[in-house]
C-alpha positions, 0 to 999 in steps of 0.5 A: 531390308529387302522385297520379302520384308517390306510392307507393300499391302502397307504401302499401297493402304497409304497411298489409298487413305492419302490418296482418298483424304486429301488428294490422290497425286498426294499419294506417290509425296506421301510413300517417299515421305515415309520411306524418307521418315523410315530411312530416317529412322534407321531403316527397318520393318518396325521404322516403315511402319511407323512411318507409316502410320504416322503419314495415316494418321497425318492423312485422316487429319486432314482438314475437308475442303467447306464446300 
């Protein structure tokens, strides 16, 4: 995948979602994990988008701390 095919807005959305739902320091790690998962799934834009969606779902399901 070259830079023109890279879903940069989706990756930035992932980082935002994880930062807001989990913790700010988790954003870079989550982007790395999505890339790792996409690579292991064969790479390509579809694999990247599916990995991003999976991490975003996991972040949305992250338990919120009790106050």
